[in-house]
KETORBA-331044 format. One record per residue: residue in three letters; residue number from 1; x, y, z of N, C-alpha, C, O in turn. Coordinates in steps of 0.2 Angstrom, whole numbers, padded with zeros to 4 digits. Last residue first. Layout:
BEGIN
ALA	NUM	X	Y	Z	X	Y	Z	X	Y	Z	X	Y	Z
...
//
This chain:
BEGIN
ARG	316	-0026	0147	0107	-0027	0149	0117	-0029	0156	0115	-0030	0160	0119
ALA	315	-0028	0131	0102	-0028	0136	0101	-0029	0141	0109	-0032	0140	0114
ILE	314	-0017	0118	0102	-0023	0119	0106	-0023	0129	0105	-0019	0132	0107
PHE	313	-0010	0104	0092	-0012	0112	0092	-0017	0114	0095	-0022	0111	0093
LYS	312	-0010	0090	0088	-0010	0092	0095	-0009	0098	0096	-0008	0100	0102
SER	311	-0008	0092	0075	-0013	0088	0077	-0013	0089	0085	-0019	0088	0087
GLY	310	0001	0101	0069	-0005	0104	0072	-0010	0100	0075	-0016	0102	0077
GLN	309	0007	0088	0058	0009	0097	0060	0002	0096	0062	-0002	0093	0059
PHE	308	0008	0073	0063	0006	0077	0059	0005	0084	0060	0002	0086	0065
ALA	307	0015	0059	0064	0015	0066	0069	0015	0072	0063	0019	0075	0059
GLY	306	0014	0045	0064	0007	0049	0063	0008	0057	0064	0004	0061	0065
ARG	305	0027	0039	0065	0021	0038	0069	0016	0042	0070	0014	0044	0075
ARG	304	0027	0037	0048	0027	0032	0051	0023	0031	0059	0019	0027	0061
GLU	303	0031	0052	0047	0023	0049	0044	0022	0041	0047	0016	0040	0049
LEU	302	0040	0054	0053	0034	0057	0055	0031	0055	0054	0027	0054	0058
GLU	301	0049	0044	0045	0049	0042	0053	0042	0047	0055	0038	0045	0059
LYS	300	0050	0050	0034	0046	0045	0034	0045	0042	0042	0040	0038	0044
ASP	299	0055	0062	0036	0049	0063	0034	0045	0056	0034	0039	0056	0034
ILE	298	0068	0058	0041	0065	0061	0044	0057	0061	0043	0053	0060	0047
TYR	297	0074	0051	0030	0073	0049	0035	0068	0051	0041	0065	0047	0045
THR	296	0073	0062	0020	0069	0055	0019	0068	0053	0025	0062	0052	0027
GLN	295	0082	0070	0025	0075	0074	0023	0071	0067	0023	0067	0066	0028
ILE	294	0094	0063	0025	0092	0066	0031	0084	0067	0029	0079	0065	0033
ALA	293	0096	0060	0011	0094	0056	0016	0091	0057	0022	0086	0055	0024
SER	292	0097	0075	0006	0092	0070	0005	0091	0065	0009	0086	0065	0011
LYS	291	0110	0077	0013	0103	0081	0014	0098	0078	0014	0094	0078	0018
GLY	290	0118	0064	0017	0118	0070	0013	0110	0072	0015	0106	0069	0019
LYS	289	0125	0057	0034	0121	0056	0027	0122	0064	0024	0125	0068	0027
GLY	288	0132	0058	0046	0134	0052	0040	0130	0052	0034	0130	0047	0030
TRP	287	0131	0065	0055	0126	0060	0055	0127	0056	0048	0123	0052	0045
ASN	286	0142	0073	0066	0142	0071	0059	0135	0065	0059	0136	0060	0063
PRO	285	0136	0087	0077	0135	0082	0077	0137	0078	0068	0133	0080	0064
ALA	284	0152	0093	0077	0148	0088	0079	0143	0091	0077	0143	0097	0076
ILE	283	0161	0101	0068	0163	0096	0071	0160	0090	0076	0162	0084	0078
LEU	282	0161	0105	0052	0158	0105	0055	0163	0100	0061	0169	0097	0059
LEU	281	0171	0112	0041	0171	0114	0047	0166	0111	0054	0167	0114	0059
GLU	280	0169	0103	0031	0175	0105	0033	0177	0108	0040	0181	0106	0044
GLN	279	0155	0103	0028	0160	0096	0033	0167	0097	0034	0171	0093	0036
ASP	278	0147	0116	0032	0150	0113	0030	0155	0107	0033	0158	0107	0039
ALA	277	0130	0110	0041	0137	0114	0040	0141	0112	0036	0141	0106	0035
LEU	276	0111	0111	0038	0119	0107	0035	0126	0112	0037	0126	0118	0035
GLY	275	0097	0109	0050	0102	0114	0044	0109	0109	0043	0111	0105	0047
PHE	274	0080	0104	0047	0087	0105	0050	0091	0108	0047	0090	0110	0041
LEU	273	0068	0108	0043	0067	0105	0048	0073	0102	0051	0073	0099	0056
ARG	272	0064	0122	0034	0068	0119	0037	0066	0115	0042	0062	0117	0045
GLN	271	0049	0129	0032	0056	0129	0028	0061	0125	0027	0062	0123	0021
ILE	270	0034	0127	0037	0040	0127	0038	0046	0124	0032	0046	0118	0029
VAL	269	0022	0137	0039	0025	0133	0034	0032	0132	0036	0036	0137	0037
ILE	268	0007	0137	0047	0014	0140	0047	0016	0134	0042	0014	0129	0041
ASP	267	-0005	0133	0052	-0005	0135	0046	0001	0139	0044	0001	0143	0039
PRO	266	-0004	0124	0064	-0006	0121	0056	-0004	0125	0050	-0002	0122	0045
ARG	265	0006	0127	0075	0002	0131	0072	0000	0127	0066	0005	0128	0061
LEU	264	0014	0112	0084	0016	0119	0078	0008	0121	0076	0004	0117	0075
LEU	263	0013	0101	0088	0012	0106	0094	0011	0113	0089	0009	0118	0090
PRO	262	0016	0090	0079	0011	0091	0081	0009	0099	0084	0004	0102	0083
ILE	261	0032	0094	0081	0027	0096	0075	0021	0096	0077	0018	0101	0077
PHE	260	0037	0088	0093	0037	0096	0093	0032	0096	0087	0027	0099	0089
GLU	259	0035	0075	0091	0034	0077	0098	0031	0084	0096	0026	0086	0097
CYS	258	0045	0073	0080	0040	0069	0081	0035	0072	0084	0030	0073	0081
LEU	257	0055	0080	0085	0052	0083	0080	0046	0080	0080	0040	0083	0081
PHE	256	0061	0070	0092	0062	0076	0096	0057	0081	0091	0054	0086	0093
ASP	255	0067	0060	0083	0061	0058	0089	0058	0065	0092	0052	0065	0093
THR	254	0076	0066	0078	0069	0064	0072	0063	0063	0079	0057	0065	0079
TYR	253	0085	0068	0086	0082	0072	0084	0076	0073	0080	0072	0078	0079
GLU	252	0089	0055	0089	0085	0057	0092	0082	0065	0091	0078	0067	0094
GLU	251	0092	0051	0075	0089	0047	0078	0084	0052	0085	0078	0052	0086
LEU	250	0105	0059	0074	0098	0060	0070	0093	0058	0072	0089	0062	0073
SER	249	0108	0065	0090	0110	0060	0085	0103	0061	0079	0098	0064	0080
PHE	248	0114	0082	0098	0108	0077	0094	0111	0071	0092	0117	0071	0092
VAL	247	0126	0082	0109	0123	0086	0103	0116	0079	0103	0114	0074	0107
HIS	246	0134	0082	0125	0128	0078	0122	0127	0082	0116	0126	0088	0118
PHE	245	0151	0088	0125	0144	0089	0129	0140	0087	0123	0141	0089	0118
PRO	244	0169	0088	0127	0163	0087	0124	0155	0086	0128	0154	0085	0134
GLN	243	0178	0099	0133	0173	0095	0136	0169	0095	0133	0165	0099	0134
ARG	242	0188	0104	0122	0188	0103	0130	0186	0098	0132	0189	0093	0134
LYS	241	0177	0104	0112	0185	0100	0111	0188	0100	0117	0193	0096	0118
TYR	240	0168	0112	0116	0166	0106	0115	0173	0102	0114	0172	0096	0115
GLN	239	0175	0125	0117	0171	0123	0121	0170	0114	0121	0171	0111	0126
VAL	238	0177	0128	0102	0181	0128	0108	0179	0124	0113	0182	0119	0114
GLY	237	0164	0128	0098	0168	0124	0096	0175	0122	0100	0178	0117	0102
MET	236	0159	0139	0104	0156	0134	0107	0162	0126	0104	0163	0121	0108
ILE	235	0165	0148	0097	0166	0148	0103	0163	0141	0106	0166	0139	0111
SER	234	0171	0143	0080	0166	0146	0087	0168	0143	0092	0172	0138	0093
GLY	233	0180	0136	0073	0178	0144	0073	0174	0147	0076	0173	0153	0076
GLU	232	0170	0123	0069	0177	0126	0069	0175	0135	0069	0170	0138	0067
VAL	231	0154	0120	0077	0158	0120	0071	0165	0123	0073	0166	0124	0079
ILE	230	0140	0111	0081	0147	0113	0083	0150	0114	0077	0150	0109	0072
HIS	229	0125	0114	0079	0130	0114	0077	0136	0116	0080	0137	0122	0081
LEU	228	0107	0110	0084	0114	0114	0086	0120	0109	0082	0120	0103	0082
HIS	227	0094	0110	0071	0099	0106	0078	0104	0110	0077	0105	0113	0072
HIS	226	0082	0123	0068	0088	0119	0065	0090	0115	0070	0087	0117	0075
LEU	225	0067	0126	0060	0070	0122	0061	0076	0119	0062	0077	0114	0059
LYS	224	0060	0140	0052	0067	0136	0050	0066	0134	0058	0065	0138	0062
VAL	223	0044	0146	0048	0050	0144	0052	0055	0138	0050	0053	0133	0047
PHE	222	0034	0158	0043	0037	0154	0043	0042	0152	0048	0044	0157	0053
LYS	221	0024	0166	0049	0021	0164	0043	0026	0158	0043	0023	0152	0043
ILE	220	0019	0177	0061	0025	0171	0061	0020	0167	0054	0015	0165	0054
GLN	219	0009	0182	0066	0011	0186	0061	0016	0182	0059	0019	0184	0053
PRO	218	0002	0177	0077	-0001	0176	0072	0004	0179	0066	0002	0177	0060
PHE	217	0010	0171	0088	0012	0175	0085	0008	0176	0079	0012	0175	0074
ARG	216	0008	0160	0096	0006	0165	0099	0005	0171	0095	0001	0175	0096
ASN	215	0018	0149	0091	0010	0149	0090	0007	0156	0091	0003	0157	0087
ILE	214	0030	0151	0098	0029	0153	0091	0022	0155	0088	0021	0160	0086
GLU	213	0026	0148	0110	0029	0154	0108	0028	0157	0101	0027	0162	0099
ASP	212	0024	0133	0108	0019	0137	0110	0020	0146	0109	0016	0150	0109
ALA	211	0035	0129	0104	0030	0128	0101	0025	0134	0100	0023	0137	0095
TYR	210	0044	0131	0114	0044	0135	0109	0039	0135	0104	0038	0140	0101
ARG	209	0043	0119	0122	0038	0126	0124	0040	0133	0118	0037	0138	0118
LEU	208	0052	0108	0118	0045	0109	0117	0039	0115	0117	0034	0116	0114
MET	207	0062	0114	0127	0062	0114	0119	0053	0115	0115	0050	0119	0112
MET	206	0058	0108	0138	0059	0117	0139	0060	0118	0130	0060	0124	0128
GLU	205	0058	0096	0137	0051	0100	0140	0052	0108	0136	0048	0112	0134
ARG	204	0070	0094	0135	0066	0092	0130	0060	0096	0131	0058	0100	0127
THR	203	0082	0106	0142	0077	0099	0143	0073	0099	0137	0072	0104	0134
GLU	202	0097	0114	0140	0089	0115	0138	0086	0107	0138	0088	0103	0134
TRP	201	0111	0112	0140	0107	0113	0146	0099	0114	0147	0096	0115	0152
PRO	200	0114	0111	0128	0114	0105	0132	0112	0106	0138	0110	0102	0142
PHE	199	0103	0115	0115	0107	0118	0120	0108	0112	0124	0103	0109	0126
GLY	198	0093	0110	0106	0097	0105	0106	0104	0108	0111	0109	0104	0112
PHE	197	0088	0120	0090	0088	0116	0096	0092	0110	0099	0094	0105	0095
ILE	196	0084	0136	0087	0089	0131	0085	0088	0125	0093	0088	0126	0099
THR	195	0075	0143	0074	0076	0141	0079	0080	0135	0081	0080	0129	0078
HIS	194	0068	0159	0065	0075	0153	0067	0076	0150	0072	0079	0154	0076
VAL	193	0053	0164	0059	0059	0164	0063	0062	0158	0062	0059	0153	0059
CYS	192	0048	0175	0046	0051	0168	0047	0054	0170	0053	0056	0176	0054
ILE	191	0035	0184	0037	0039	0184	0044	0042	0176	0046	0038	0172	0047
ASP	190	0032	0194	0025	0031	0186	0027	0036	0185	0031	0041	0186	0029
LEU	189	0024	0210	0026	0030	0207	0024	0028	0200	0027	0024	0199	0032
PRO	188	0013	0218	0027	0012	0213	0021	0018	0208	0022	0018	0203	0019
SER	187	0009	0218	0046	0014	0222	0039	0011	0214	0033	0009	0209	0033
ASN	186	0005	0220	0058	-0001	0220	0052	0005	0220	0047	0004	0224	0042
GLN	185	0016	0216	0065	0010	0215	0066	0006	0214	0061	0003	0209	0060
VAL	184	0030	0221	0064	0027	0218	0058	0020	0217	0059	0017	0217	0053
LEU	183	0032	0226	0079	0032	0231	0072	0028	0229	0064	0026	0233	0060
GLY	182	0031	0215	0085	0026	0221	0088	0025	0225	0080	0020	0227	0078
LEU	181	0044	0209	0082	0037	0206	0078	0032	0210	0081	0027	0208	0078
ALA	180	0051	0216	0088	0053	0216	0082	0045	0212	0078	0043	0213	0072
THR	179	0048	0214	0102	0047	0219	0100	0047	0221	0092	0045	0226	0090
GLU	178	0050	0200	0103	0045	0202	0103	0044	0209	0102	0038	0211	0100
LEU	177	0065	0201	0102	0062	0198	0096	0054	0200	0097	0051	0202	0092
GLU	176	0068	0208	0113	0068	0213	0107	0064	0207	0102	0062	0209	0097
GLU	175	0064	0198	0123	0061	0204	0122	0061	0207	0117	0055	0209	0115
HIS	174	0075	0190	0119	0070	0187	0118	0065	0193	0119	0060	0193	0114
SER	173	0091	0199	0117	0085	0197	0122	0080	0193	0118	0081	0194	0112
CYS	172	0106	0199	0112	0100	0200	0108	0096	0196	0115	0097	0191	0118
GLY	171	0117	0193	0113	0118	0200	0113	0111	0202	0112	0110	0208	0111
ARG	170	0123	0179	0113	0118	0181	0109	0120	0187	0108	0124	0189	0104
ASN	169	0131	0171	0122	0132	0177	0120	0129	0180	0112	0133	0182	0108
ILE	168	0125	0161	0127	0128	0159	0120	0129	0165	0118	0130	0165	0112
ARG	167	0120	0166	0138	0126	0159	0139	0127	0157	0132	0131	0152	0132
ASN	166	0109	0173	0135	0115	0175	0138	0121	0172	0137	0127	0174	0136
LEU	165	0100	0163	0129	0102	0169	0125	0109	0172	0127	0113	0174	0123
THR	164	0097	0155	0141	0101	0154	0135	0104	0159	0131	0110	0158	0130
ASP	163	0091	0166	0148	0096	0164	0152	0100	0160	0145	0106	0161	0144
ASN	162	0079	0169	0138	0084	0174	0141	0090	0170	0143	0095	0171	0140
TYR	161	0073	0157	0130	0076	0157	0136	0081	0164	0136	0087	0164	0133
ILE	160	0070	0154	0117	0064	0158	0117	0067	0158	0126	0063	0160	0130
SER	159	0083	0154	0103	0080	0151	0110	0074	0156	0113	0073	0162	0111
GLU	158	0081	0159	0088	0086	0154	0092	0083	0151	0098	0080	0145	0097
MET	157	0077	0168	0082	0074	0170	0087	0080	0164	0093	0082	0165	0099
GLY	156	0083	0178	0068	0084	0172	0073	0080	0174	0080	0080	0180	0082
MET	155	0071	0180	0054	0074	0182	0061	0077	0178	0066	0073	0175	0069
GLU	154	0067	0186	0040	0068	0182	0044	0073	0184	0050	0077	0189	0051
LEU	153	0055	0192	0030	0060	0195	0033	0061	0189	0038	0056	0187	0040
ASP	152	0051	0192	0012	0053	0186	0018	0058	0190	0022	0063	0192	0019
VAL	151	0041	0197	-0001	0046	0199	0005	0047	0194	0012	0043	0193	0016
ASP	150	0038	0196	-0017	0037	0193	-0009	0042	0194	-0005	0047	0191	-0007
TYR	149	0037	0210	-0027	0040	0204	-0024	0037	0202	-0018	0033	0205	-0014
ARG	148	0029	0222	-0029	0033	0218	-0033	0034	0211	-0033	0034	0207	-0038
ASP	147	0023	0229	-0016	0021	0228	-0021	0023	0224	-0028	0019	0223	-0033
THR	146	0035	0226	-0007	0030	0220	-0007	0023	0221	-0013	0019	0217	-0014
TYR	145	0045	0234	-0007	0044	0230	-0011	0040	0226	-0012	0040	0222	-0017
SER	144	0040	0242	0006	0040	0245	-0002	0042	0239	-0007	0039	0241	-0013
GLU	143	0045	0235	0015	0037	0234	0013	0037	0239	0006	0033	0237	0002
LEU	142	0058	0238	0016	0057	0230	0014	0048	0231	0011	0046	0228	0006
LEU	141	0054	0250	0023	0059	0250	0016	0058	0242	0013	0056	0241	0007
ALA	140	0049	0250	0034	0045	0252	0029	0049	0251	0022	0046	0252	0016
VAL	139	0058	0242	0041	0051	0237	0040	0048	0241	0034	0045	0238	0030
LYS	138	0068	0253	0044	0068	0246	0038	0063	0241	0037	0063	0236	0033
GLU	137	0059	0263	0050	0061	0262	0044	0063	0257	0040	0061	0255	0034
PHE	136	0057	0255	0061	0051	0256	0056	0053	0258	0050	0050	0256	0045
ASP	135	0068	0242	0062	0066	0248	0066	0061	0249	0061	0061	0245	0056
ILE	134	0080	0228	0067	0074	0230	0064	0071	0236	0067	0070	0236	0073
CYS	133	0091	0224	0075	0091	0228	0070	0086	0229	0065	0087	0230	0059
ASP	132	0085	0214	0084	0090	0221	0088	0089	0224	0082	0087	0230	0083
PRO	131	0083	0202	0077	0078	0206	0080	0079	0211	0082	0075	0215	0082
ARG	130	0094	0202	0063	0093	0197	0071	0088	0205	0072	0088	0211	0070
THR	129	0092	0192	0047	0092	0196	0052	0093	0196	0060	0093	0191	0062
GLY	128	0090	0189	0030	0089	0186	0037	0094	0192	0041	0099	0195	0038
VAL	127	0077	0191	0018	0082	0196	0021	0083	0192	0028	0078	0192	0031
SER	126	0072	0189	0002	0071	0186	0007	0080	0188	0011	0085	0187	0009
LEU	125	0062	0193	-0011	0068	0195	-0008	0065	0192	0000	0060	0193	0002
GLY	124	0055	0187	-0027	0055	0187	-0021	0061	0189	-0018	0066	0189	-0021
VAL	123	0053	0182	-0041	0049	0182	-0039	0048	0186	-0030	0043	0188	-0027
VAL	122	0066	0185	-0055	0065	0184	-0047	0058	0188	-0046	0056	0194	-0048
HIS	121	0063	0186	-0069	0062	0180	-0066	0062	0180	-0058	0059	0176	-0054
GLU	120	0063	0199	-0074	0058	0195	-0076	0058	0188	-0072	0053	0185	-0072
PRO	119	0075	0205	-0067	0069	0205	-0065	0063	0202	-0067	0058	0201	-0063
ALA	118	0090	0200	-0064	0086	0197	-0068	0077	0197	-0066	0074	0193	-0065
VAL	117	0096	0212	-0057	0099	0207	-0059	0094	0202	-0066	0097	0202	-0072
ASN	116	0089	0219	-0046	0089	0221	-0054	0091	0217	-0059	0089	0218	-0065
LEU	115	0090	0214	-0035	0084	0213	-0039	0083	0214	-0047	0079	0213	-0051
ALA	114	0104	0220	-0031	0102	0213	-0033	0095	0210	-0036	0095	0204	-0039
GLU	113	0101	0233	-0033	0106	0230	-0035	0105	0222	-0037	0106	0219	-0042
ASP	112	0092	0234	-0022	0089	0235	-0029	0095	0233	-0035	0093	0230	-0040
TYR	111	0098	0229	-0009	0093	0227	-0011	0092	0225	-0020	0093	0220	-0023
MET	110	0108	0240	-0010	0110	0235	-0009	0104	0230	-0014	0104	0228	-0020
ALA	109	0100	0253	-0010	0105	0253	-0015	0107	0246	-0016	0109	0244	-0022
LYS	108	0093	0250	0002	0090	0250	-0004	0094	0250	-0010	0093	0247	-0015
LEU	107	0104	0249	0011	0102	0243	0011	0098	0244	0004	0098	0239	-0001
TYR	106	0108	0264	0010	0112	0258	0009	0110	0251	0008	0113	0247	0005
HIS	105	0096	0268	0017	0098	0272	0009	0103	0265	0009	0099	0261	0007
ALA	104	0098	0264	0030	0091	0261	0026	0094	0263	0018	0094	0259	0014
PRO	103	0113	0259	0039	0106	0264	0034	0102	0260	0030	0103	0255	0026
ALA	102	0114	0242	0044	0116	0247	0038	0110	0252	0039	0104	0251	0039
TYR	101	0109	0227	0046	0113	0233	0049	0118	0237	0045	0124	0235	0044
THR	100	0101	0219	0039	0098	0226	0040	0104	0228	0043	0102	0233	0045
ASN	99	0109	0207	0039	0108	0211	0033	0102	0216	0032	0098	0218	0028
THR	98	0121	0200	0046	0115	0204	0049	0113	0207	0043	0116	0212	0042
ASN	97	0128	0184	0041	0127	0190	0045	0121	0193	0045	0116	0189	0045
PRO	96	0121	0177	0025	0127	0179	0029	0126	0186	0034	0124	0192	0032
GLN	95	0109	0181	0014	0108	0175	0020	0114	0178	0026	0112	0181	0031
PHE	94	0096	0187	0005	0102	0190	0009	0104	0188	0014	0101	0191	0019
TYR	93	0092	0181	-0008	0093	0179	-0001	0098	0181	0003	0103	0178	0004
ILE	92	0079	0180	-0021	0087	0184	-0018	0085	0184	-0012	0080	0185	-0009
VAL	91	0072	0168	-0028	0073	0172	-0024	0080	0175	-0021	0085	0172	-0020
PHE	90	0066	0165	-0044	0071	0165	-0040	0069	0170	-0033	0065	0174	-0033
LYS	89	0061	0151	-0057	0060	0158	-0053	0064	0157	-0048	0066	0152	-0047
GLU	88	0067	0140	-0061	0062	0144	-0067	0061	0152	-0064	0060	0157	-0067
ALA	87	0080	0128	-0063	0076	0133	-0059	0073	0138	-0064	0075	0140	-0069
GLY	86	0087	0115	-0065	0080	0117	-0069	0076	0124	-0067	0071	0125	-0070
TYR	85	0097	0111	-0058	0091	0109	-0054	0084	0110	-0060	0079	0107	-0060
GLY	84	0109	0117	-0064	0108	0110	-0061	0104	0109	-0058	0104	0104	-0054
ASN	83	0106	0126	-0072	0109	0121	-0074	0108	0116	-0070	0107	0110	-0072
VAL	82	0098	0135	-0063	0096	0133	-0068	0099	0126	-0072	0096	0121	-0074
ALA	81	0109	0137	-0053	0104	0135	-0051	0099	0132	-0056	0096	0127	-0054
ARG	80	0119	0142	-0059	0120	0136	-0055	0113	0134	-0054	0112	0128	-0056
GLN	79	0113	0155	-0062	0117	0150	-0069	0117	0143	-0066	0115	0139	-0069
ILE	78	0111	0161	-0051	0107	0160	-0055	0109	0152	-0060	0107	0146	-0059
GLY	77	0123	0163	-0046	0119	0160	-0042	0113	0156	-0047	0112	0150	-0047
GLU	76	0129	0172	-0054	0131	0165	-0055	0127	0159	-0051	0126	0153	-0052
GLU	75	0121	0184	-0053	0122	0178	-0060	0125	0172	-0059	0122	0168	-0062
VAL	74	0123	0185	-0039	0116	0183	-0042	0117	0179	-0048	0116	0173	-0048
GLN	73	0137	0188	-0039	0135	0183	-0036	0128	0179	-0036	0126	0174	-0035
GLU	72	0136	0198	-0047	0141	0192	-0050	0139	0187	-0046	0137	0182	-0049
ARG	71	0131	0209	-0041	0127	0207	-0047	0131	0198	-0049	0128	0194	-0053
ILE	70	0138	0210	-0029	0130	0206	-0029	0129	0204	-0036	0126	0199	-0037
THR	69	0155	0206	-0032	0150	0210	-0033	0144	0205	-0031	0144	0199	-0031
PRO	68	0166	0195	-0030	0166	0202	-0028	0162	0207	-0027	0163	0212	-0024
LEU	67	0165	0179	-0022	0163	0183	-0029	0163	0190	-0027	0159	0192	-0022
LYS	66	0167	0171	-0011	0172	0175	-0017	0172	0178	-0022	0176	0180	-0025
ARG	65	0156	0168	-0005	0161	0172	0000	0165	0175	-0005	0169	0180	-0003
ALA	64	0147	0163	-0012	0143	0169	-0010	0150	0172	-0008	0151	0178	-0008
SER	63	0154	0152	-0017	0152	0156	-0021	0151	0164	-0018	0154	0169	-0020
ASP	62	0155	0145	-0005	0160	0146	-0007	0159	0153	-0014	0163	0157	-0015
PRO	61	0140	0147	0006	0141	0144	-0001	0150	0147	-0003	0149	0153	-0003
THR	60	0140	0148	0024	0138	0151	0016	0143	0151	0011	0149	0154	0012
PHE	59	0140	0142	0034	0134	0141	0031	0133	0145	0024	0128	0145	0020
SER	58	0153	0144	0040	0150	0137	0040	0143	0136	0038	0140	0130	0039
ASP	57	0156	0157	0040	0158	0152	0034	0155	0146	0034	0153	0143	0029
VAL	56	0152	0160	0054	0147	0163	0047	0150	0159	0042	0145	0157	0038
ASN	55	0150	0152	0066	0155	0154	0062	0152	0155	0055	0151	0150	0052
CYS	54	0142	0152	0082	0143	0154	0076	0148	0154	0073	0153	0156	0076
TYR	53	0137	0148	0095	0137	0144	0090	0139	0146	0084	0137	0143	0079
ALA	52	0140	0161	0101	0143	0156	0104	0144	0149	0099	0149	0146	0099
CYS	51	0140	0175	0092	0136	0171	0095	0141	0163	0097	0146	0162	0094
GLY	50	0154	0188	0092	0148	0184	0090	0145	0179	0095	0146	0179	0101
GLY	49	0167	0193	0095	0165	0187	0096	0161	0183	0093	0162	0178	0091
TYR	48	0159	0206	0107	0162	0205	0102	0164	0195	0100	0162	0191	0104
GLY	47	0145	0217	0106	0148	0214	0109	0153	0212	0104	0153	0214	0098
LYS	46	0138	0229	0101	0134	0225	0106	0139	0219	0110	0138	0216	0115
SER	45	0149	0234	0095	0141	0239	0097	0138	0235	0101	0135	0238	0105
GLY	44	0158	0225	0090	0160	0229	0096	0152	0233	0098	0151	0235	0104
ASP	43	0156	0216	0079	0160	0224	0077	0160	0229	0084	0162	0235	0084
ARG	42	0149	0207	0083	0155	0206	0082	0159	0212	0083	0164	0212	0085
ASN	41	0135	0210	0086	0139	0206	0091	0143	0205	0088	0143	0199	0088
PRO	40	0131	0217	0076	0134	0221	0081	0136	0218	0088	0137	0220	0094
CYS	39	0140	0212	0060	0134	0212	0066	0137	0215	0071	0143	0215	0072
THR	38	0141	0214	0042	0146	0212	0049	0138	0211	0054	0133	0209	0051
PHE	37	0141	0212	0026	0139	0215	0031	0142	0212	0037	0147	0207	0036
ASN	36	0142	0206	0012	0147	0208	0017	0145	0212	0024	0149	0216	0027
GLY	35	0131	0201	0006	0131	0208	0008	0138	0210	0010	0139	0216	0011
ASP	34	0130	0187	-0001	0134	0191	0004	0134	0197	0003	0137	0199	-0002
VAL	33	0115	0177	-0006	0121	0184	-0008	0123	0185	-0003	0119	0187	0001
ILE	32	0109	0165	-0014	0110	0166	-0008	0116	0172	-0010	0120	0172	-0015
ILE	31	0094	0161	-0021	0100	0163	-0022	0102	0166	-0017	0098	0171	-0014
LYS	30	0080	0149	-0021	0084	0155	-0017	0090	0155	-0019	0093	0149	-0018
PHE	29	0070	0143	-0033	0076	0141	-0029	0079	0148	-0026	0079	0152	-0030
VAL	28	0058	0135	-0040	0058	0142	-0036	0064	0139	-0032	0064	0134	-0029
ARG	27	0047	0128	-0054	0054	0128	-0051	0056	0133	-0046	0056	0138	-0049
LYS	26	0030	0130	-0054	0038	0133	-0056	0043	0130	-0050	0043	0131	-0044
GLY	25	0017	0129	-0051	0021	0123	-0052	0029	0125	-0054	0032	0121	-0057
ASP	24	0011	0142	-0048	0009	0138	-0052	0015	0133	-0054	0017	0134	-0060
TYR	23	0017	0149	-0036	0019	0150	-0042	0018	0145	-0047	0023	0143	-0051
LYS	22	0010	0141	-0023	0011	0150	-0027	0013	0150	-0033	0010	0154	-0036
ALA	21	0013	0129	-0026	0008	0130	-0027	0008	0140	-0028	0007	0143	-0033
ARG	20	0026	0128	-0025	0023	0127	-0030	0017	0127	-0031	0015	0125	-0036
LEU	19	0029	0134	-0013	0031	0137	-0018	0028	0135	-0024	0026	0140	-0027
TYR	18	0022	0124	-0005	0020	0132	-0004	0023	0135	-0009	0019	0140	-0010
ALA	17	0030	0113	-0006	0022	0114	-0008	0021	0119	-0008	0017	0120	-0013
GLY	16	0043	0117	0000	0042	0116	-0007	0034	0115	-0010	0033	0116	-0016
TYR	15	0039	0119	0014	0040	0126	0009	0041	0123	0001	0042	0128	-0003
HIS	14	0025	0111	0023	0031	0112	0019	0034	0115	0015	0030	0115	0010
ASN	13	0017	0106	0034	0016	0111	0030	0023	0114	0025	0023	0120	0025
TYR	12	0018	0089	0037	0018	0095	0038	0018	0099	0033	0019	0097	0027
PRO	11	0018	0075	0030	0015	0077	0036	0016	0084	0040	0014	0084	0046
LYS	10	0017	0079	0011	0022	0078	0019	0016	0077	0026	0010	0079	0025
GLN	9	0013	0070	-0003	0011	0076	0003	0016	0072	0010	0019	0067	0011
GLY	8	0019	0063	-0014	0020	0069	-0013	0018	0074	-0006	0020	0080	-0004
ILE	7	0015	0051	-0015	0011	0056	-0018	0014	0063	-0017	0011	0068	-0018
ASP	6	0022	0044	-0004	0023	0042	-0010	0019	0045	-0016	0020	0042	-0022
LEU	5	0018	0050	0008	0024	0053	0005	0026	0050	-0002	0030	0053	-0006
LEU	4	0006	0042	0011	0006	0049	0008	0012	0054	0005	0012	0059	0001
THR	3	0010	0027	0003	0010	0030	0009	0007	0040	0006	0006	0043	0001
GLY	2	0001	0011	-0004	0006	0016	-0005	0004	0021	0001	-0002	0021	0005
MET	1	0004	-0005	0000	0000	0000	0001	0003	0005	0000	0009	0006	0003
//
């Protein structure tokens, strides 16, 4: 007997299906752009050294690190997506570091340069940032693109606990995320929050409470769920080498997701269930599988256990 996965249906509201439905079955790919931004937690504005888990090179493709201009990055990214995946439409994704950490006029010039490379094929703009680098002026700038593009504002929530945020040198409180979400409460922007599961001092029960916190903000449309990576060049990487601590195995993380996803509001679109780090920089956990194999394993286990998104959601 076939399964829902066999006919392309997953037990959660996943981003691939959302894009196919929104863009009439077209193949839509994100093109990662490095705007050479820094971070207030690195340049001394709020701190030095960055978040304890972070080495920005661990999630930035070589193409984005090495190409000198935004135009070249977009052109090269589009060419690779077309040749490698048959992509037809594109979302320009400013990912590395803090992509609203500059004056609004500077941001506008940068976003415009990227969006003007292939305007007939670009359908969206996605901007990754910190909640403490969002204000009315930057929200207004991003909203000014929504008459032409779908605009996704992605903010790092990471943890809902200030104790954790302090321990990982985040330089940003959960209250600052709440303030940023308040600025976009009735905005046409598509809001995404990013979480990290697996900080060794957070219990399973603590992590499951992330779902309630995400659910209470109706303006959150997308989520990215990641497990904790330990990477070279990070503070936690040094700590782990000195005294290793527990990180999720693939089986443990999947077991957690099987409990977490049913708690999540059913209308939220899940852009990612896990993250990948550069194998040359990854210290732990090494699951020994590629992206496709990990995705298949998690999807099959969710379906096998009947862990459907929203099945245990209770509106409050």
